[in-house]
C-alpha atoms as one frame of an Amber mdcrd trajectory, in Angstrom:
protein
 -24.829   1.942   2.366 -24.429   1.114   6.460 -23.874  -2.414   4.155 -21.024
  -1.211   2.761 -19.900   0.798   5.591 -19.666  -3.193   7.350 -18.137  -5.016
   5.204 -15.072  -2.180   4.287 -14.466  -2.076   8.456 -14.849  -6.090   7.805
 -11.748  -6.605   5.239  -9.614  -3.608   6.919 -10.259  -6.090  10.651  -9.673
  -9.091   8.209  -6.290  -6.691   6.727  -4.803  -5.723  10.136  -5.023 -10.136
  11.292  -3.563 -11.656   7.961  -0.362  -8.876   8.658   0.191  -9.463  11.791
   1.361 -12.705  10.843   3.883 -11.392   9.136   6.967 -10.882  11.983   5.974
 -14.695  13.288   6.785 -16.131   9.399   9.850 -14.282   9.073  11.525 -14.072
  11.901  11.161 -18.718  11.392  12.944 -17.724   7.315  15.301 -14.789   8.688
  16.184 -17.709  11.437  17.461 -20.459   8.946  20.223 -18.238   6.530  17.386
 -15.563   4.928  17.297 -12.002   3.617  15.634  -9.408   5.073  14.837  -8.624
   1.135  15.624 -12.181  -0.444  12.087 -12.815   2.371  10.308  -9.942   0.769
  11.232 -10.887  -2.968   9.987 -14.593  -2.559   6.627 -14.224  -0.783   5.714
 -11.543  -3.313   6.998 -13.726  -6.534   5.445 -17.111  -4.840   1.780 -15.152
  -4.237   1.570 -13.318  -7.368   2.582 -17.112  -9.262   0.259 -19.545  -6.570
  -2.271 -16.508  -7.897  -2.089 -16.425 -11.194  -2.694 -20.474 -10.504  -5.853
 -19.328  -8.828  -7.240 -17.220 -11.565  -6.401 -19.693 -13.556  -9.705 -21.997
 -12.701 -11.210 -18.709 -11.331 -12.936 -18.005 -15.178 -16.081 -16.099 -13.948
 -14.305 -13.669 -11.933 -13.953  -9.979 -13.732 -10.769  -8.835 -14.679  -9.315
  -5.655 -12.755 -10.420  -2.830 -14.712  -6.897  -1.645 -13.595  -4.288  -0.270
 -16.443  -0.586  -1.107 -15.987   0.251   1.745 -15.233  -2.203   2.274 -12.194
  -1.177  -1.030 -10.955   2.301   0.353 -11.609   2.790   3.414  -9.227  -0.476
   1.505  -6.260   2.548  -1.302  -6.277   5.184   1.278  -5.532   3.687   2.913
  -3.375   2.087   0.249  -0.587   5.128  -2.505  -2.068   8.533  -1.410  -3.397
   8.303   1.203  -1.238   6.380  -0.459   2.182   8.718  -3.247   2.169  11.618
  -1.912   0.335  12.165   0.881   3.466  10.789  -1.084   6.169  13.736  -3.876
   5.617  15.753  -0.907   5.620  14.547  -0.206   9.307  14.454  -3.277  10.912
  18.073  -2.844  10.346  18.823   0.536  12.075  16.058   0.417  14.551  13.952
  -2.083  17.463  11.211  -3.681  15.189   9.327  -2.345  18.018   9.378   1.138
  17.140   9.661   0.850  13.769   6.674  -0.757  13.882   5.150   2.019  16.068
   6.458   4.516  12.858   5.588   2.930  10.852   1.694   2.638  11.536   1.246
   5.957  13.156   2.530   7.842   9.977   0.802   5.463   7.686  -2.475   6.852
   9.677  -1.056  10.370   9.308   0.195  10.398   5.376  -3.530   8.811   4.449
  -5.101  11.696   6.626  -2.812  14.625   5.012  -3.198  13.093   1.284  -6.539
  12.588   1.397  -7.593  16.527   2.007  -4.299  17.783  -0.104  -5.758  14.801
  -3.596  -9.681  13.071  -2.820 -10.811  16.886  -0.849 -11.546  15.228   2.649
 -12.097  17.335   5.381  -9.781  16.195   8.164 -12.365  15.965  11.138 -11.562
  16.253  14.479 -13.310  12.879  14.075 -10.244  11.794  12.405  -7.716  13.628
  14.071  -8.428  11.935  18.181  -9.133   8.144  16.639  -5.699   8.615  15.156
  -3.701  10.054  17.893  -5.601   7.955  20.495  -5.041   4.786  17.763  -1.171
   5.585  18.714  -1.039   5.989  21.158  -2.146   2.687  22.144   0.214   1.067
  19.961   3.033   3.236  21.856   1.379   2.141  25.256   1.773  -1.242  23.941
   5.015  -1.122  22.742   6.242   0.677  26.154   9.348   0.819  27.064  10.753
  -1.346  24.150  11.065   2.062  21.940  13.896   3.248  23.867  15.828  -0.155
  22.806  18.451   0.898  19.288  16.918   4.182  18.634  18.193   6.414  15.654
  17.124   8.422  13.995  17.950   6.716  10.494  15.993   3.309  11.352  12.872
   6.015  11.893  13.374   8.375   8.784  13.069   5.026   7.290  10.388   3.733
   9.529   8.440   6.634   8.448   9.084   6.983   4.641   7.713   2.995   4.478
   3.997   3.221   6.554   3.937   7.079   4.552   3.869   5.411   1.380   1.281
   2.480   2.854  -0.584   5.642   3.349  -0.143   6.989  -0.093  -0.856   3.855
  -1.295  -4.489   4.097  -0.017  -4.263   7.412  -1.250  -4.162   6.592  -4.606
  -6.416   3.592  -5.104  -8.860   5.933  -3.793  -8.100   9.041  -6.126  -7.467
   7.047  -9.353 -10.715   5.271  -8.935  -8.829   1.996  -8.610 -10.648  -1.428
  -7.723  -9.753  -3.815  -5.473 -10.008  -7.298  -6.045  -7.814 -10.703  -6.972
  -6.669  -9.977 -10.738  -5.830  -5.532  -8.976  -3.661  -7.727  -6.387  -2.000
  -9.834  -9.232  -1.018  -6.926 -11.214   0.470  -5.020  -7.835   2.306  -8.107
  -6.874   4.147  -8.726 -10.364   5.018  -4.733 -10.943   5.699  -5.299  -7.117
   8.089  -7.736  -7.798   9.372  -6.211 -10.199  10.744  -3.462  -8.331  11.953
  -5.994  -5.853  14.858  -7.636  -8.045  16.596  -4.101  -7.826  17.178  -4.797
  -3.041  17.195  -8.346  -2.910  20.006  -8.053  -6.179  21.817  -5.619  -4.266
  21.594  -7.254  -0.890  23.553 -10.267  -2.532  20.513 -12.385  -3.531  20.253
 -15.282  -0.545  18.172 -18.336   0.124  18.802 -20.539   3.061  18.041 -23.782
   4.053  14.732 -25.581   2.404  13.111 -27.467   4.538   9.425 -28.796   5.387
   9.607 -25.100   7.356  10.698 -23.266   5.908   8.767 -23.870   2.852   6.076
 -24.352   4.558   6.164 -21.063   6.213   6.907 -19.542   2.775   3.811 -20.761
   1.479   1.749 -18.601   3.911   3.959 -15.683   3.827   2.639 -15.621  -0.042
  -0.650 -17.224   0.496  -1.661 -14.900   4.269  -0.714 -11.384   4.517   0.288
 -10.633   0.992  -2.012 -12.501  -0.643  -5.613 -11.972   1.413  -3.892  -9.647
   3.486  -3.506  -6.931   0.551  -6.995  -8.400  -0.814  -8.392  -7.033   2.350
  -7.174  -4.069   1.796  -8.141  -2.890  -1.495 -11.226  -4.518  -0.965 -11.501
  -1.629   2.003 -10.575   1.033   0.364 -13.386   0.555  -2.284 -15.934   0.885
   0.495 -13.971   4.094   2.866 -11.691   6.799   3.223  -8.060   5.839   3.560
  -7.612   7.618   6.430  -9.754   4.966   8.586  -9.292   1.660   6.367  -5.678
   2.835   7.973  -7.053   3.472  11.476  -8.290  -0.162  10.728  -5.598  -1.379
  10.512  -3.622   0.178  13.494  -5.434  -2.767  15.369  -2.428  -5.281  13.943
  -1.109  -5.595  17.108  -3.877  -6.982  18.769  -4.315  -9.661  16.101  -0.004
  -9.843  16.392  -0.490 -10.606  20.919  -3.119 -12.945  19.986  -1.170 -15.187
  17.448   2.241 -15.038  19.612  -0.186 -16.204  22.136  -1.960 -19.151  20.404
   1.133 -20.164  18.089   4.335 -19.139  20.362   2.457 -19.343  24.298   4.027
 -16.202  24.529   1.804 -14.729  27.255  -0.020 -11.296  26.851   2.094  -7.887
  28.751  -0.525  -6.136  30.894   0.335  -3.070  28.561  -1.378  -4.632  25.867
  -4.896  -4.588  27.599  -4.237  -0.358  28.500  -3.063  -0.407  24.589  -6.287
  -1.593  23.257  -8.664   0.485  25.216  -6.646   2.832  23.656  -6.962   1.817
  20.142 -10.233   0.214  20.213 -11.645   3.638  21.720  -9.755   5.032  18.135
 -11.892   3.266  16.115 -15.078   4.519  17.610 -13.700   8.127  17.171 -11.928
   7.463  13.715 -15.915   5.596  12.048 -17.401   8.582  13.833 -19.350   5.097
  16.464 -18.987   8.317  18.599 -19.429  11.274  17.062 -17.789  14.704  18.081
 -20.146  17.527  16.658 -22.308  17.017  13.589 -21.205  16.568   9.661 -20.662
  19.812   7.905 -23.006  19.084   5.256 -20.424  19.466   1.702 -18.291  16.512
   4.235 -21.447  14.234   4.065 -22.250  14.907   0.709 -18.950  13.947  -0.459
 -19.435  10.605   1.514 -22.474   9.895   0.023 -20.858  10.522  -3.140 -18.147
   8.329  -2.009 -19.936   5.858  -0.966 -21.975   5.539  -4.290 -18.596   5.330
  -6.078 -18.270   1.743  -4.345 -21.882   0.339  -4.815 -21.532   0.770  -8.919
 -17.932  -0.156  -8.498 -19.206  -3.146  -6.455 -21.908  -3.465  -8.738
């Protein structure tokens, strides 16, 4: 069981690190004339095509057990709702505020929906852990949250985050196993959904150059293919609330990437925020435990873990 827990944590942290590349790569494309909806569509379609080509050479990969309607539901929540409303939020609210509201709502929705649909108890550990991690993100962005604030932008970001949290709960509720085949299914249905907002915005590609082509390929490979693959695998081994809490580390990876790629020196608030986030992860994953685990909760946890082991086999 401990091995599967460790694997889940590693997959979730890898997903956070991969998702941290979205901001930098998308900014490069938008600076060269790409619209936000076009970026979302192109990276999803390109990711689906690249993954399909890869799977032709990986014939030993087990096929996904997810039915088409299960993949369609998960893609609607995890790709369309997330990407579409996140894009709309960026038009109404500053990027820093969107990130905070989106990630906070994803963590909260995973906890609440997990209680409703998975009968997972809302424990003190999960609540305190999520609260500390959210405080850490707020501390990191600080005064940037007040820039360009609109209620509509915050609401759109909350819908996007809620969709992402619901995606992780839906996967767990339907018993869908992660993997490359499932990732391709998600990207296929996600591409169909994203055609609508791209067409409404007037599909437009910017200037194609070696830089923009490289950025598109990186977006398709890193956060789109590998990011969703790691997230779906993490959900196999962990509770949705734990996965969302671990992915709250994304701003830390984004700051590291900005330092390495753009030579941006982190602000002092990053270090204080990192302390809160790490402390929150310790509580969320019960490395620091508040009280004893109830017998019923422990039995439920063991059942979930055993299902993960069977799915892995």
